[in-house]
N, C-alpha and C positions, 0 to 999 in steps of 0.2 A: 733865353730862358731866365737869366738873372734879372732882366728888366721885368719879366712877367711875375717873378717871385716878389720883387720889390713892390710892384703895383698891387699884388694881392695883400701884402702886409699892410700897406697904406690904407687900402679899402677896409680891411678888418678893423684897424684902429679908428677909422672914421665912424664905422657902425657902432663900435663900443662906446665912443664918446657921445654919439647921438642918443644911444640907449640910456646912458647915465643922465643926460640932460632931460630926456622925456620922463624918466622915472617910472611912470605908470605904463604897464604893458598894454598893447592894443586891445586885448580881450577885456580889460577893465575899463575901457572908455565908456562914457555915458551914452545910453541909447537915446537918440533924439529923432523924433519923427515929425517932419514938417507938416503943417496943416494943408489940406487940400484947398486950392483957390476956389472961390464961389462959382466961377464960370467953368470950372472943371468938374463940378459935382453933377453926375448923371442921375444918381439915385441915392436916397438917404432914408434911414430908419433909426428911430431912437429905441434902444433896448434897455430893459431893466433886469438885473440879475441879482441873485442872492448867494453870497459867498459864506459858507459855513466853515469857520476857522477850526472847528473840532474834527472836521473830516480829514481822513488820513492824507489825501493828496495835498491838502492845504496846511498841514502841520508846519512846514517850513516858514509860513507866514506868521506862525504862532509860537515860535521858539522862545525859550526862557530869556527874559529881559529884552527881547526884541519883538514882542507881540505887536502886530499891526495896529490893533485897536488901542492898546495902552500907549503907544507912541503918539498917536493922534490926540488922545486925551491930554497927555502931558504937554504936547506942543501947544494946545489951546490954553492950558493953565499957565504955561510960561509966556503967553502972549505972542507966540510965534505962528499961531494958526487961528484963523477966524472961523468960528462955528456959524452955521446958518440954520434958519428955521425949516427949510425944505431942500430937496435935491436940486431945485432951480437955482439955489445960491444967490437969491436976490435980496432977501431980508436978513441982515445979521441978527444973531441970537444974542440977547443981553447976557452979560457975564453971570449975573445972579441966577438967571433962568437956566443957564448951562450947568452951573454948579448944583442947583437943585435937582436937575435931571440925573446927576451922578450920585445922588444920595438917597437914603431910605430912612424912614422915621423909626426911631428906637421906641418900642412899646414900653410904656410905663414911665417915660420921661427920664429924670435924672437917676442917680444911683442912691443907695441907702445911706450914704455918708454925707448927704447934704447937697447933692446936685452937681455943682461945677468942680468936682474933684479933678485937679490937674489943670484947671483953666488958667489962662494967662501965660502959658508956656508956648508961645508961638502965635498962631493965628495968622491967616493970610490966604491968598487966593488958592494956593496949592496945598494947604495944610490938610492932613488926613485926620485931624482931631475932630471930636464931636463939636457941632455948632448949634447954638440956639437960634430958632426962628424969631422974628421980631415980636417980642412981647407975649407970645402964647406959651412959652415955657416948654415947647417941644424940643426933643433932641434928635439929631440926625447924624448918621455915620456914612462914610463914603462906601460906595459899592466897589468891590474889587474890580479894577479896570479889565482884568482878564475875563470877567463875566460878560463883557460886551463882545461876544464871539460871533456875531452875525454882522456882515457888511453888505449893504445894498449898493450895487453899482449901477450908475446911470451912464450910458455910453451911446455914441453915435456910430452907426455902421454906414460907411460912405463908399460908393463906387466912384473911383477917380477915372474919368474918361481919358485923361491925358496919359496915365500910367497903366490903364486897363486892369485894375485890380481893386479888391475890397480893402478898406482900412477901418480898424476899430479905434475910436477916440474916446477914452474914458473922460467924462465931464465932472462927475462928483462921486464921492464916497460917503455913505450914510451909516453911522453907528447904529447897531440894533442890539437889543438884549432879549433873550428868550424868557418865557414864563418861569418865574422862580418864587415859590411861596416864602422863602426866607426873606425876600425883599418886598413881599406883598405885590408882586407883579403877576397878574392873572393871565396875561397873554403877551406874546412877543410884540415889542413896540420899538419904533424908531426914536432915537434920542437927539441926534444932531447931524447935520450934513457939512461936508467940507469940499471946497473946490479942489479938484484933482491936481491942477497945476500948483496950487499952494502946498499940497501934500508932497508933491515931487520935489519942490524947492526945499522943503524942510528935510526930507530924507537925503537929499544930495548935498545939503548944506550943514546946518548946525547938528543934525542927528546922523551924519554920515557914518560915524564909527559904530553906532549901535543899531541902525536901521538895516539889519542883515536878513536876507532870505537864507535860511540854514540849508546847506547842501549835505544831505544825508550820505550820499554816495561818495563825495569827495570833500571833506571838511576844509581842505586847502583852497577851495574854489567857491566860497560863499559869494552871493550876489546881493547888491543893494536892493532893498525892497522896491524902490521906484523902477529899477530895471526889470525886476521879476514881474511887476505888474505890466510893464510894456511888453515883455516877452510872453505874457499871458500863461504863466506857470501855475495858474490856479484853475480850480474847477468850480464854476458858478452857473447853475442852470438858469435859463431864461424864465422869468416869472411874469414878464409883460412886454408887449410890443406897442409902440405908439399908436393910438387910435382916437377917434373923435370923442368918445365917451370917457377917455382916460381910465379904462378898466384894465385890471391885470387878469391873468389867466383864470385865477380862482373865482373872480367876480363874473367873468364872461361865461364860465361853465359851472356855475355854482350848483345847479341841480344835479348834474352828472357827477361832480366830485362828492356831493353829499351822499349819494347812493353808493359810490365806489371811491373812497379816498385815494386809493392807489392810482386811479386814473389821472390824478394831478401830475404825477411823474411822467406818464405817457404823453400828456398834452404838452408838457414843457419840452420833452424830447422832440415832439412833432414840430413845435415852433422853431427849434434849432435846425431841424432837417429842412424845413420850408425855406429858411434863409439860405442854406447851402444849395438847395435846388434852384432857387432864384438866381444865384450867382452862376450856376451851371448854364441856365438858359441865356444869361447875358453873354456868356462866352460862345454859346452855340449859335446865337443869332447875330 
């Protein structure tokens, strides 16, 4: 009995020492999903989704000072994230073009006190001050980063024949801004795309302390934004499935949606259900 008690105490001490060395609890470990080997891919589809950060379920991605869109914009301004022209992420976007996409023209040019009031105090890639365009005398202000509250997700849905299950692999995130007359934006538009892997490295690296998915139910258990994306804690309806004409749902069913705008939501839900039904048939056969 004495030997058993001594063994128990020694085991307890070993566990405590290892816990101190590890520091981070298992629940806080990074979520890493291995890629499916090409010869293990039985079926694959590319999906396009639209994530609305103002939607209630997506609010944790848009918490104060941890807004998903604002962090990506700041990462690009800090030189830690490369913006691209499209969701294929093949053509890098020039810095000046990216900055212009984040600004709007101030009507009337300069102020009544002679134009460049306050000029010369700073200036730089991430400066929020007004900037002159080259030689035309126009003035520009930065759009509030939180206004970019639409995120377009491009992802691959893959059935792994080796593990017999479906996997989602996000490939890129694209910033979008809705129509806003204050910024002379007449319709929702895409601004810049980022490689998903680059975003994950940013959130798990330099921005680890502020890239937080806010847990409303348990504030003591916030999650890193990268892990929240991997856990798919968002709601983003399907707006397109890969096809030969590269058309999204609204383009494919334009006439039907024009006559009944609410049918767009039904068609998006149908696309999601068809994917689930296909997975069911794979298991059945």
